[in-house]
C-alpha positions as CSV (number, residue, x, y, z in Angstrom):
1,X,67.8,13.8,11.4
2,X,65.6,10.8,12.1
3,X,67.6,7.6,12.6
4,X,66.7,4.6,10.4
5,X,66.3,1.1,11.7
6,X,69.6,-0.8,12.3
7,X,70.4,-3.3,9.6
8,X,71.0,-6.3,11.9
9,X,67.6,-6.3,13.7
10,X,65.9,-5.7,10.4
11,X,67.7,-8.5,8.7
12,X,67.1,-10.8,11.6
13,X,63.3,-10.2,11.5
14,X,63.1,-10.6,7.7
15,X,65.1,-13.9,8.0
16,X,62.7,-15.2,10.6
17,X,59.7,-14.4,8.4
18,X,61.3,-16.1,5.4
19,X,62.0,-19.2,7.6
20,X,58.3,-19.3,8.8
21,X,57.2,-19.0,5.1
22,X,59.5,-21.9,4.2
23,X,58.0,-24.0,7.0
24,X,54.5,-23.1,5.8
25,X,55.3,-24.3,2.3
26,X,56.8,-27.5,3.7
27,X,53.8,-28.1,5.9
28,X,51.5,-27.7,2.9
29,X,53.5,-30.3,1.0
30,X,53.1,-32.8,3.8
31,X,49.4,-32.2,4.0
32,X,48.9,-32.7,0.3
33,X,50.9,-35.9,0.3
34,X,49.1,-37.4,3.3
35,X,45.7,-36.6,1.9
36,X,43.6,-39.6,0.8
37,X,44.2,-40.6,-2.8
38,X,46.3,-38.6,-5.2
39,X,45.6,-35.5,-7.3
40,X,45.8,-37.4,-10.6
41,X,42.5,-39.2,-9.7
42,X,40.7,-36.0,-10.7
43,X,41.8,-36.5,-14.3
44,X,41.5,-40.3,-14.5
45,X,38.3,-42.1,-15.6
46,X,37.6,-45.8,-16.3
47,X,37.7,-45.0,-20.0
48,X,41.4,-44.0,-20.0
49,X,44.0,-46.5,-21.1
50,X,46.6,-47.6,-18.6
51,X,49.3,-45.7,-20.6
52,X,47.4,-42.5,-20.4
53,X,46.8,-43.0,-16.7
54,X,50.6,-43.3,-16.3
55,X,51.1,-40.1,-18.3
56,X,48.8,-38.2,-16.0
57,X,50.6,-39.5,-12.9
58,X,53.9,-38.6,-14.5
59,X,52.7,-35.0,-15.1
60,X,52.1,-34.7,-11.4
61,X,55.6,-36.2,-10.7
62,X,54.0,-38.9,-8.6
63,X,56.4,-41.4,-10.2
64,X,59.4,-39.6,-8.7
65,X,61.1,-39.9,-5.3
66,X,59.6,-37.8,-2.5
67,X,62.5,-35.4,-2.2
68,X,62.3,-34.6,-5.9
69,X,58.6,-34.0,-5.5
70,X,59.3,-31.7,-2.5
71,X,61.9,-29.6,-4.3
72,X,59.6,-29.3,-7.3
73,X,56.8,-28.2,-5.0
74,X,59.0,-25.5,-3.3
75,X,60.2,-24.3,-6.7
76,X,56.7,-24.0,-8.0
77,X,55.5,-22.2,-4.9
78,X,58.4,-19.7,-5.1
79,X,57.7,-19.0,-8.7
80,X,53.9,-18.7,-8.3
81,X,53.2,-21.8,-10.3
82,X,50.5,-23.4,-8.2
83,X,48.9,-25.4,-10.9
84,X,45.4,-25.3,-12.5
85,X,42.2,-25.2,-10.5
86,X,40.0,-28.2,-11.1
87,X,36.8,-26.2,-10.7
88,X,37.7,-23.0,-12.7
89,X,40.0,-24.7,-15.3
90,X,42.3,-21.7,-14.9
91,X,45.7,-21.1,-13.1
92,X,45.3,-20.9,-9.4
93,X,47.1,-17.6,-9.2
94,X,44.6,-16.0,-11.6
95,X,41.7,-17.3,-9.6
96,X,43.1,-15.9,-6.3
97,X,43.9,-12.6,-7.9
98,X,40.3,-12.2,-9.0
99,X,39.0,-12.2,-5.4
100,X,42.1,-10.7,-3.7
101,X,41.1,-7.0,-4.4
102,X,37.7,-7.4,-2.8
103,X,39.3,-9.3,0.2
104,X,41.7,-6.4,0.8
105,X,39.0,-3.8,0.6
106,X,36.7,-5.9,2.9
107,X,39.5,-6.6,5.4
108,X,40.8,-3.0,5.6
109,X,37.3,-1.6,6.0
110,X,36.6,-4.0,8.9
111,X,40.0,-3.5,10.4
112,X,39.7,0.3,10.4
113,X,36.2,0.2,11.8
114,X,37.0,-2.1,14.7
115,X,40.3,-0.2,15.5
116,X,38.7,3.2,15.5
117,X,35.6,2.2,17.3
118,X,37.6,0.3,19.9
119,X,39.8,3.3,20.5
120,X,36.9,5.8,20.8
121,X,34.9,3.5,23.2
122,X,38.0,3.0,25.3
123,X,38.6,6.8,25.5
124,X,34.9,7.2,26.5
125,X,35.1,4.5,29.1
126,X,38.4,5.9,30.5
127,X,36.8,9.3,30.7
128,X,34.0,7.8,32.8
129,X,36.5,5.6,34.9
130,X,34.7,3.3,37.3
131,X,31.4,4.8,36.5
132,X,28.3,3.2,35.1
133,X,29.3,3.7,31.4
134,X,32.7,2.2,32.0
135,X,31.2,-0.9,33.6
136,X,28.5,-1.2,30.9
137,X,31.0,-1.0,28.1
138,X,33.4,-3.5,29.8
139,X,30.6,-6.1,30.3
140,X,29.1,-5.4,26.9
141,X,32.4,-6.0,25.2
142,X,32.8,-9.4,26.9
143,X,29.3,-10.3,25.8
144,X,30.0,-9.1,22.2
145,X,33.2,-11.1,22.1
146,X,31.4,-14.3,23.1
147,X,28.8,-14.0,20.3
148,X,29.8,-16.1,17.2
149,X,29.9,-14.2,14.0
150,X,27.4,-16.5,12.3
151,X,24.9,-15.7,15.1
152,X,25.3,-11.9,14.7
153,X,25.3,-12.2,10.9
154,X,22.1,-14.1,10.7
155,X,20.5,-11.8,13.3
156,X,21.5,-8.7,11.4
157,X,20.2,-10.2,8.1
158,X,16.9,-11.0,9.7
159,X,16.4,-7.6,11.3
160,X,17.9,-5.2,8.7
161,X,17.3,-7.2,5.5
162,X,14.2,-9.3,6.0
163,X,12.2,-7.2,8.5
164,X,13.3,-3.6,7.9
165,X,14.6,-4.1,4.3
166,X,17.3,-1.4,4.7
167,X,20.3,-3.4,3.6
168,X,20.8,-6.2,1.1
169,X,21.3,-9.7,2.5
170,X,24.0,-10.9,0.0
171,X,26.3,-10.0,-2.8
172,X,28.3,-6.9,-3.4
173,X,26.1,-5.1,-5.9
174,X,22.6,-4.9,-7.3
175,X,22.0,-6.4,-10.7
176,X,21.9,-3.7,-13.4
177,X,23.9,-1.0,-11.5
178,X,26.9,-1.2,-13.9
179,X,25.3,1.5,-16.1
180,X,24.7,3.8,-13.1
181,X,26.9,6.8,-12.2
182,X,29.9,6.5,-10.0
183,X,28.1,8.0,-7.0
184,X,25.2,5.5,-7.3
185,X,27.6,2.6,-7.7
186,X,29.4,3.8,-4.5
187,X,26.2,4.0,-2.6
188,X,25.2,0.5,-3.8
189,X,28.5,-1.0,-2.8
190,X,28.3,0.7,0.6
191,X,24.8,-0.7,1.2
192,X,25.9,-4.2,0.3
193,X,29.1,-4.1,2.4
194,X,27.7,-2.3,5.5
195,X,26.3,-5.4,7.3
196,X,29.2,-7.7,6.4
197,X,31.8,-5.2,7.5
198,X,29.9,-4.5,10.7
199,X,29.5,-8.2,11.5
200,X,33.2,-8.8,10.8
201,X,34.2,-5.8,13.0
202,X,32.2,-7.0,16.0
203,X,34.5,-9.9,16.5
204,X,37.6,-7.7,16.8
205,X,36.2,-4.6,18.4
206,X,36.0,-5.9,21.9
207,X,39.7,-7.0,21.7
208,X,40.9,-3.5,20.7
209,X,38.6,-1.9,23.3
210,X,40.1,-4.1,26.0
211,X,43.7,-3.5,24.9
212,X,43.3,0.3,24.8
213,X,41.3,0.4,28.1
214,X,43.8,-1.7,30.0
215,X,46.8,0.2,28.6
216,X,45.2,3.5,29.6
217,X,44.7,2.2,33.1
218,X,48.3,0.9,33.3
219,X,50.0,4.0,31.8
220,X,48.1,6.5,34.0
221,X,49.8,5.0,37.0
222,X,53.3,5.4,35.7
223,X,55.7,8.1,36.9
224,X,55.6,10.2,33.7
225,X,51.8,10.6,34.0
226,X,52.1,11.6,37.6
227,X,54.8,14.1,36.7
228,X,52.6,15.6,34.0
229,X,49.7,15.9,36.3
230,X,51.9,17.5,39.0
231,X,53.0,20.1,36.4
232,X,49.4,21.0,35.6
233,X,49.1,19.4,32.2
234,X,45.4,18.8,31.3
235,X,43.9,15.3,31.3
236,X,42.9,15.7,27.7
237,X,46.5,16.5,26.6
238,X,47.8,13.6,28.7
239,X,45.4,11.2,27.1
240,X,45.9,12.4,23.5
241,X,49.7,13.1,23.6
242,X,50.9,10.4,26.0
243,X,48.5,7.6,27.0
244,X,47.3,6.8,23.5
245,X,50.8,6.8,21.8
246,X,52.2,4.8,24.7
247,X,49.4,2.2,24.3
248,X,50.0,1.6,20.6
249,X,53.1,-0.6,21.0
250,X,51.4,-3.7,22.2
251,X,48.3,-3.1,20.1
252,X,50.3,-2.9,16.9
253,X,51.7,-6.4,17.4
254,X,48.2,-7.8,17.7
255,X,46.9,-5.6,14.8
256,X,49.5,-7.0,12.4
257,X,48.3,-10.6,13.0
258,X,44.7,-9.6,13.0
259,X,44.9,-7.8,9.7
260,X,46.7,-10.7,8.1
261,X,43.9,-13.0,9.3
262,X,41.3,-10.6,7.8
263,X,43.3,-10.5,4.6
264,X,43.3,-14.3,4.4
265,X,39.5,-14.4,4.4
266,X,36.6,-14.2,6.8
267,X,35.2,-17.6,6.2
268,X,31.9,-17.5,8.0
269,X,31.1,-13.9,7.2
270,X,31.8,-14.3,3.4
271,X,29.7,-17.5,3.3
272,X,26.7,-16.0,5.1
273,X,26.6,-12.9,2.9
274,X,27.7,-14.6,-0.3
275,X,30.8,-12.4,-0.8
276,X,33.4,-13.2,-3.5
277,X,36.4,-13.2,-1.2
278,X,39.3,-15.5,-0.1
279,X,37.2,-17.1,2.7
280,X,34.4,-18.2,0.5
281,X,36.9,-19.3,-2.2
282,X,38.7,-21.5,0.3
283,X,35.5,-23.1,1.5
284,X,34.4,-23.9,-2.0
285,X,37.8,-25.3,-2.8
286,X,37.7,-27.6,0.2
287,X,34.2,-28.8,-0.5
288,X,35.1,-29.4,-4.1
289,X,38.4,-31.2,-3.3
290,X,40.2,-28.7,-5.5
291,X,43.7,-29.5,-4.2
292,X,45.7,-26.9,-6.2
293,X,43.3,-24.1,-5.2
294,X,43.3,-25.3,-1.5
295,X,47.1,-25.1,-1.6
296,X,47.0,-21.7,-3.3
297,X,44.5,-20.2,-0.8
298,X,46.4,-21.6,2.2
299,X,49.7,-20.4,1.0
300,X,48.3,-16.9,0.2
301,X,46.8,-16.7,3.7
302,X,50.2,-17.7,5.2
303,X,52.0,-15.1,3.1
304,X,49.6,-12.3,4.1
305,X,49.7,-13.1,7.8
306,X,53.6,-13.3,7.8
307,X,53.8,-10.0,5.8
308,X,51.4,-8.0,8.0
309,X,53.1,-9.4,11.2
310,X,56.5,-8.4,9.8
311,X,55.2,-5.0,8.9
312,X,53.7,-4.5,12.4
313,X,57.1,-5.5,14.0
314,X,58.9,-3.0,11.8
315,X,56.5,-0.3,12.8
316,X,57.0,-1.2,16.5
317,X,60.8,-1.1,16.1
318,X,60.6,2.3,14.5
319,X,58.4,3.6,17.3
320,X,60.2,2.0,20.3
321,X,63.9,1.6,19.8
322,X,64.1,-0.4,23.0
323,X,62.7,-3.4,21.1
324,X,65.9,-3.5,19.1
325,X,67.8,-4.8,22.1
326,X,65.5,-7.7,22.3
327,X,66.2,-8.7,18.7
328,X,70.0,-8.3,19.2
329,X,70.0,-10.6,22.3
């Protein structure tokens, strides 16, 4: 029977994540309070009477002591009451939930592409160890990592949208496609998301390639690999059954944080391609001084990063029981 994770390491890791989330909420409270002006100014005009101005400030609890404001802020954050967006005139939670499904789809697509492509390229480079293809891929990945996403995004738009007219340059669907069949809708969404997903993947692909390639190189020098070779096990089986699984441990830790960052929104990519995701929503909130929405987007990003990091650590604990000793110490 497969052993489950011990309760103590699991509880310790969850407690740490909860504490980090608490610090995130506290940090947001401090940022809002040290920002210039106060939130009530959005609702105050010269035509309002002094009594009405005071009522507005009272509704924001700005007339109370700082610790009372802090406890109220934490309580509201815990219950999902993040206020009303100035720009949308709707609860912040509803505005975020409108864009969150697209953000999850966009992030998972880019994450899967960069992870799979990074693994396949690393296997190809390892198979041609110290040969021309290995050297080209290693140097090419370094160049790709150095290219900013806004440069590759604008370049792809110019080549594939403006010149070749193969893929759309913005949005997630063509006007008038709602009446089309499911297959045509799927093709239309795929065409619109191909370039953004590709651009977003190019920033993480070199990292996964480097992680896999270096782990392959390190693991092939270990005793278990030498033992397998001495017993006549094929290189293909060693790679698929031993090198790749033993390389996943360190990669999962990075992948958890990386996926959380993708979930929180790819700011530059979403702005360049005019995508309705968390990144673009956050940028618009900042530019419009929409404080409740800024807090909501930042808090959501923090929660997603903490959650995916926790999930990655739990997966690593399940794969490698030796990590449990580190948590118990």
